[in-house]
N, CA, C and O atoms as a GROMACS GRO file, in nm:
protein
  304
    1UNK      N    1   5.299 -10.262  -5.124
    1UNK     CA    2   5.380 -10.377  -5.161
    1UNK      C    3   5.527 -10.337  -5.154
    1UNK      O    4   5.561 -10.219  -5.156
    2UNK      N    5   5.613 -10.437  -5.146
    2UNK     CA    6   5.756 -10.408  -5.142
    2UNK      C    7   5.810 -10.399  -5.284
    2UNK      O    8   5.750 -10.450  -5.378
    3UNK      N    9   5.925 -10.334  -5.297
    3UNK     CA   10   5.988 -10.322  -5.427
    3UNK      C   11   6.025 -10.460  -5.482
    3UNK      O   12   6.024 -10.480  -5.603
    4UNK      N   13   6.056 -10.554  -5.395
    4UNK     CA   14   6.090 -10.689  -5.439
    4UNK      C   15   5.975 -10.754  -5.516
    4UNK      O   16   5.998 -10.836  -5.605
    5UNK      N   17   5.852 -10.717  -5.485
    5UNK     CA   18   5.735 -10.770  -5.555
    5UNK      C   19   5.708 -10.700  -5.688
    5UNK      O   20   5.622 -10.743  -5.764
    6UNK      N   21   5.781 -10.592  -5.716
    6UNK     CA   22   5.760 -10.515  -5.837
    6UNK      C   23   5.794 -10.592  -5.963
    6UNK      O   24   5.879 -10.681  -5.963
    7UNK      N   25   5.727 -10.557  -6.069
    7UNK     CA   26   5.745 -10.622  -6.199
    7UNK      C   27   5.851 -10.548  -6.282
    7UNK      O   28   5.870 -10.428  -6.266
    8UNK      N   29   5.917 -10.622  -6.369
    8UNK     CA   30   6.017 -10.569  -6.460
    8UNK      C   31   5.955 -10.464  -6.552
    8UNK      O   32   5.843 -10.481  -6.600
    9UNK      N   33   6.028 -10.356  -6.577
    9UNK     CA   34   5.989 -10.247  -6.667
    9UNK      C   35   5.868 -10.167  -6.617
    9UNK      O   36   5.801 -10.100  -6.696
   10UNK      N   37   5.840 -10.175  -6.488
   10UNK     CA   38   5.731 -10.098  -6.430
   10UNK      C   39   5.787  -9.986  -6.343
   10UNK      O   40   5.895  -9.999  -6.285
   11UNK      N   41   5.714  -9.878  -6.336
   11UNK     CA   42   5.754  -9.764  -6.254
   11UNK      C   43   5.665  -9.760  -6.131
   11UNK      O   44   5.543  -9.778  -6.140
   12UNK      N   45   5.727  -9.736  -6.017
   12UNK     CA   46   5.656  -9.732  -5.889
   12UNK      C   47   5.688  -9.602  -5.816
   12UNK      O   48   5.790  -9.538  -5.844
   13UNK      N   49   5.603  -9.565  -5.723
   13UNK     CA   50   5.622  -9.446  -5.640
   13UNK      C   51   5.665  -9.493  -5.501
   13UNK      O   52   5.600  -9.578  -5.441
   14UNK      N   53   5.774  -9.436  -5.452
   14UNK     CA   54   5.824  -9.474  -5.319
   14UNK      C   55   5.730  -9.420  -5.212
   14UNK      O   56   5.706  -9.300  -5.205
   15UNK      N   57   5.679  -9.508  -5.129
   15UNK     CA   58   5.591  -9.468  -5.019
   15UNK      C   59   5.669  -9.450  -4.890
   15UNK      O   60   5.660  -9.344  -4.828
   16UNK      N   61   5.745  -9.551  -4.849
   16UNK     CA   62   5.831  -9.539  -4.732
   16UNK      C   63   5.931  -9.653  -4.729
   16UNK      O   64   5.919  -9.751  -4.802
   17UNK      N   65   6.031  -9.638  -4.642
   17UNK     CA   66   6.133  -9.741  -4.627
   17UNK      C   67   6.138  -9.786  -4.482
   17UNK      O   68   6.130  -9.705  -4.390
   18UNK      N   69   6.151  -9.916  -4.464
   18UNK     CA   70   6.170  -9.974  -4.332
   18UNK      C   71   6.303 -10.048  -4.331
   18UNK      O   72   6.310 -10.170  -4.337
   19UNK      N   73   6.409  -9.967  -4.324
   19UNK     CA   74   6.545 -10.018  -4.327
   19UNK      C   75   6.622  -9.958  -4.210
   19UNK      O   76   6.573  -9.867  -4.142
   20UNK      N   77   6.742 -10.009  -4.186
   20UNK     CA   78   6.827  -9.950  -4.084
   20UNK      C   79   6.847  -9.802  -4.117
   20UNK      O   80   6.851  -9.765  -4.234
   21UNK      N   81   6.860  -9.720  -4.016
   21UNK     CA   82   6.865  -9.576  -4.036
   21UNK      C   83   6.979  -9.533  -4.128
   21UNK      O   84   6.958  -9.448  -4.214
   22UNK      N   85   7.098  -9.590  -4.112
   22UNK     CA   86   7.210  -9.549  -4.196
   22UNK      C   87   7.189  -9.590  -4.342
   22UNK      O   88   7.230  -9.516  -4.432
   23UNK      N   89   7.128  -9.704  -4.366
   23UNK     CA   90   7.099  -9.749  -4.504
   23UNK      C   91   6.993  -9.659  -4.565
   23UNK      O   92   7.006  -9.615  -4.679
   24UNK      N   93   6.889  -9.631  -4.488
   24UNK     CA   94   6.781  -9.545  -4.535
   24UNK      C   95   6.835  -9.406  -4.569
   24UNK      O   96   6.798  -9.349  -4.672
   25UNK      N   97   6.919  -9.354  -4.486
   25UNK     CA   98   6.977  -9.221  -4.510
   25UNK      C   99   7.062  -9.221  -4.636
   25UNK      O  100   7.057  -9.126  -4.714
   26UNK      N  101   7.139  -9.326  -4.657
   26UNK     CA  102   7.222  -9.336  -4.777
   26UNK      C  103   7.136  -9.342  -4.903
   26UNK      O  104   7.167  -9.275  -5.002
   27UNK      N  105   7.030  -9.420  -4.901
   27UNK     CA  106   6.941  -9.428  -5.016
   27UNK      C  107   6.873  -9.294  -5.042
   27UNK      O  108   6.851  -9.257  -5.157
   28UNK      N  109   6.839  -9.221  -4.937
   28UNK     CA  110   6.780  -9.088  -4.953
   28UNK      C  111   6.879  -8.994  -5.020
   28UNK      O  112   6.839  -8.912  -5.103
   29UNK      N  113   7.008  -9.005  -4.986
   29UNK     CA  114   7.110  -8.922  -5.051
   29UNK      C  115   7.123  -8.955  -5.200
   29UNK      O  116   7.163  -8.871  -5.280
   30UNK      N  117   7.089  -9.078  -5.236
   30UNK     CA  118   7.093  -9.119  -5.376
   30UNK      C  119   6.965  -9.081  -5.452
   30UNK      O  120   6.953  -9.110  -5.571
   31UNK      N  121   6.871  -9.016  -5.383
   31UNK     CA  122   6.750  -8.969  -5.449
   31UNK      C  123   6.625  -9.048  -5.417
   31UNK      O  124   6.518  -9.015  -5.467
   32UNK      N  125   6.636  -9.148  -5.334
   32UNK     CA  126   6.519  -9.229  -5.300
   32UNK      C  127   6.445  -9.164  -5.182
   32UNK      O  128   6.458  -9.206  -5.067
   33UNK      N  129   6.370  -9.061  -5.216
   33UNK     CA  130   6.292  -8.990  -5.116
   33UNK      C  131   6.144  -9.021  -5.139
   33UNK      O  132   6.107  -9.075  -5.242
   34UNK      N  133   6.062  -8.986  -5.043
   34UNK     CA  134   5.918  -9.013  -5.052
   34UNK      C  135   5.862  -8.957  -5.183
   34UNK      O  136   5.891  -8.844  -5.222
   35UNK      N  137   5.781  -9.037  -5.250
   35UNK     CA  138   5.716  -9.006  -5.377
   35UNK      C  139   5.808  -9.008  -5.499
   35UNK      O  140   5.764  -8.975  -5.609
   36UNK      N  141   5.935  -9.046  -5.483
   36UNK     CA  142   6.025  -9.059  -5.598
   36UNK      C  143   5.978  -9.175  -5.684
   36UNK      O  144   5.926  -9.274  -5.632
   37UNK      N  145   5.996  -9.163  -5.815
   37UNK     CA  146   5.957  -9.275  -5.900
   37UNK      C  147   6.076  -9.369  -5.918
   37UNK      O  148   6.190  -9.324  -5.935
   38UNK      N  149   6.048  -9.497  -5.915
   38UNK     CA  150   6.150  -9.601  -5.924
   38UNK      C  151   6.113  -9.693  -6.040
   38UNK      O  152   6.005  -9.752  -6.041
   39UNK      N  153   6.203  -9.705  -6.137
   39UNK     CA  154   6.184  -9.792  -6.251
   39UNK      C  155   6.264  -9.919  -6.229
   39UNK      O  156   6.385  -9.912  -6.205
   40UNK      N  157   6.200 -10.035  -6.237
   40UNK     CA  158   6.269 -10.163  -6.223
   40UNK      C  159   6.326 -10.201  -6.359
   40UNK      O  160   6.250 -10.229  -6.453
   41UNK      N  161   6.457 -10.201  -6.370
   41UNK     CA  162   6.523 -10.229  -6.499
   41UNK      C  163   6.558 -10.376  -6.517
   41UNK      O  164   6.548 -10.429  -6.627
   42UNK      N  165   6.599 -10.442  -6.409
   42UNK     CA  166   6.642 -10.581  -6.421
   42UNK      C  167   6.626 -10.649  -6.286
   42UNK      O  168   6.632 -10.585  -6.181
   43UNK      N  169   6.607 -10.779  -6.290
   43UNK     CA  170   6.596 -10.860  -6.168
   43UNK      C  171   6.684 -10.982  -6.183
   43UNK      O  172   6.692 -11.042  -6.290
   44UNK      N  173   6.750 -11.018  -6.076
   44UNK     CA  174   6.834 -11.138  -6.074
   44UNK      C  175   6.761 -11.247  -5.997
   44UNK      O  176   6.669 -11.220  -5.920
   45UNK      N  177   6.802 -11.370  -6.017
   45UNK     CA  178   6.737 -11.483  -5.949
   45UNK      C  179   6.750 -11.475  -5.797
   45UNK      O  180   6.662 -11.521  -5.724
   46UNK      N  181   6.860 -11.417  -5.749
   46UNK     CA  182   6.881 -11.407  -5.606
   46UNK      C  183   6.800 -11.295  -5.540
   46UNK      O  184   6.807 -11.277  -5.419
   47UNK      N  185   6.723 -11.219  -5.620
   47UNK     CA  186   6.639 -11.114  -5.566
   47UNK      C  187   6.699 -10.975  -5.578
   47UNK      O  188   6.630 -10.876  -5.553
   48UNK      N  189   6.826 -10.965  -5.616
   48UNK     CA  190   6.884 -10.832  -5.634
   48UNK      C  191   6.822 -10.768  -5.758
   48UNK      O  192   6.775 -10.836  -5.849
   49UNK      N  193   6.823 -10.636  -5.760
   49UNK     CA  194   6.757 -10.563  -5.868
   49UNK      C  195   6.843 -10.447  -5.916
   49UNK      O  196   6.924 -10.394  -5.840
   50UNK      N  197   6.826 -10.410  -6.041
   50UNK     CA  198   6.882 -10.287  -6.093
   50UNK      C  199   6.764 -10.193  -6.114
   50UNK      O  200   6.667 -10.227  -6.183
   51UNK      N  201   6.773 -10.076  -6.053
   51UNK     CA  202   6.664  -9.980  -6.060
   51UNK      C  203   6.716  -9.846  -6.109
   51UNK      O  204   6.836  -9.820  -6.109
   52UNK      N  205   6.623  -9.761  -6.151
   52UNK     CA  206   6.658  -9.626  -6.194
   52UNK      C  207   6.575  -9.528  -6.112
   52UNK      O  208   6.453  -9.536  -6.110
   53UNK      N  209   6.644  -9.437  -6.046
   53UNK     CA  210   6.581  -9.336  -5.963
   53UNK      C  211   6.640  -9.200  -6.000
   53UNK      O  212   6.762  -9.182  -5.992
   54UNK      N  213   6.557  -9.106  -6.040
   54UNK     CA  214   6.601  -8.971  -6.074
   54UNK      C  215   6.718  -8.970  -6.173
   54UNK      O  216   6.812  -8.892  -6.158
   55UNK      N  217   6.710  -9.056  -6.274
   55UNK     CA  218   6.811  -9.060  -6.380
   55UNK      C  219   6.935  -9.141  -6.348
   55UNK      O  220   7.024  -9.151  -6.433
   56UNK      N  221   6.944  -9.198  -6.230
   56UNK     CA  222   7.062  -9.275  -6.190
   56UNK      C  223   7.025  -9.422  -6.174
   56UNK      O  224   6.925  -9.455  -6.109
   57UNK      N  225   7.106  -9.509  -6.232
   57UNK     CA  226   7.086  -9.653  -6.218
   57UNK      C  227   7.172  -9.704  -6.103
   57UNK      O  228   7.286  -9.662  -6.088
   58UNK      N  229   7.117  -9.792  -6.024
   58UNK     CA  230   7.198  -9.861  -5.925
   58UNK      C  231   7.134  -9.993  -5.887
   58UNK      O  232   7.017 -10.017  -5.912
   59UNK      N  233   7.216 -10.077  -5.825
   59UNK     CA  234   7.171 -10.211  -5.786
   59UNK      C  235   7.144 -10.212  -5.636
   59UNK      O  236   7.214 -10.148  -5.557
   60UNK      N  237   7.041 -10.285  -5.598
   60UNK     CA  238   7.012 -10.306  -5.456
   60UNK      C  239   6.991 -10.454  -5.433
   60UNK      O  240   6.943 -10.526  -5.521
   61UNK      N  241   7.026 -10.498  -5.316
   61UNK     CA  242   7.011 -10.638  -5.281
   61UNK      C  243   6.868 -10.672  -5.239
   61UNK      O  244   6.786 -10.583  -5.216
   62UNK      N  245   6.842 -10.800  -5.229
   62UNK     CA  246   6.709 -10.850  -5.193
   62UNK      C  247   6.662 -10.796  -5.058
   62UNK      O  248   6.546 -10.756  -5.045
   63UNK      N  249   6.750 -10.793  -4.958
   63UNK     CA  250   6.710 -10.746  -4.825
   63UNK      C  251   6.668 -10.600  -4.826
   63UNK      O  252   6.575 -10.561  -4.756
   64UNK      N  253   6.736 -10.518  -4.906
   64UNK     CA  254   6.696 -10.377  -4.916
   64UNK      C  255   6.564 -10.363  -4.989
   64UNK      O  256   6.478 -10.284  -4.949
   65UNK      N  257   6.547 -10.441  -5.096
   65UNK     CA  258   6.423 -10.435  -5.173
   65UNK      C  259   6.302 -10.475  -5.089
   65UNK      O  260   6.191 -10.426  -5.110
   66UNK      N  261   6.324 -10.564  -4.992
   66UNK     CA  262   6.216 -10.606  -4.902
   66UNK      C  263   6.174 -10.494  -4.807
   66UNK      O  264   6.061 -10.495  -4.757
   67UNK      N  265   6.262 -10.399  -4.782
   67UNK     CA  266   6.232 -10.290  -4.689
   67UNK      C  267   6.185 -10.163  -4.756
   67UNK      O  268   6.163 -10.062  -4.688
   68UNK      N  269   6.170 -10.165  -4.888
   68UNK     CA  270   6.127 -10.046  -4.963
   68UNK      C  271   5.983 -10.069  -5.008
   68UNK      O  272   5.956 -10.162  -5.083
   69UNK      N  273   5.892  -9.984  -4.962
   69UNK     CA  274   5.751  -9.998  -4.993
   69UNK      C  275   5.712  -9.898  -5.100
   69UNK      O  276   5.742  -9.779  -5.092
   70UNK      N  277   5.642  -9.950  -5.202
   70UNK     CA  278   5.607  -9.870  -5.319
   70UNK      C  279   5.458  -9.885  -5.353
   70UNK      O  280   5.392  -9.979  -5.310
   71UNK      N  281   5.410  -9.790  -5.430
   71UNK     CA  282   5.276  -9.796  -5.487
   71UNK      C  283   5.288  -9.791  -5.638
   71UNK      O  284   5.388  -9.744  -5.691
   72UNK      N  285   5.188  -9.838  -5.707
   72UNK     CA  286   5.194  -9.846  -5.853
   72UNK      C  287   5.183  -9.711  -5.920
   72UNK      O  288   5.118  -9.620  -5.870
   73UNK      N  289   5.248  -9.700  -6.037
   73UNK     CA  290   5.240  -9.580  -6.119
   73UNK      C  291   5.206  -9.612  -6.264
   73UNK      O  292   5.138  -9.534  -6.330
   74UNK      N  293   5.254  -9.727  -6.314
   74UNK     CA  294   5.227  -9.762  -6.454
   74UNK      C  295   5.349  -9.811  -6.525
   74UNK      O  296   5.450  -9.843  -6.463
   75UNK      N  297   5.340  -9.818  -6.659
   75UNK     CA  298   5.447  -9.872  -6.742
   75UNK      C  299   5.560  -9.771  -6.759
   75UNK      O  300   5.543  -9.651  -6.736
   76UNK      N  301   5.676  -9.824  -6.799
   76UNK     CA  302   5.795  -9.740  -6.822
   76UNK      C  303   5.780  -9.662  -6.949
   76UNK      O  304   5.870  -9.586  -6.985
   0.00000   0.00000   0.00000
C-alpha cells in the first residue's frame, strides 16, 4: 500500500519508492531507506502528511506519499 493510505498514529515499514530519482535520493538522505520505520503523525485534507522517520519529523506532499510504498508494523 502507499503511505497516503496509511492511518494516523500508525507505524509502517518502507518497502520501496517510485518517485523521480532526485526526489528519491533526497528522501534517502533524510533517512527514508528500505525497511525504515515511518510514523504517520498528522494528515491534512489535501493529502499532505507529517511523518517521523529516524527521530526526525517532516512534511511530505500528497504526490510524494503516493509514490512511497509501505508495509504494516503496528501502533505507535
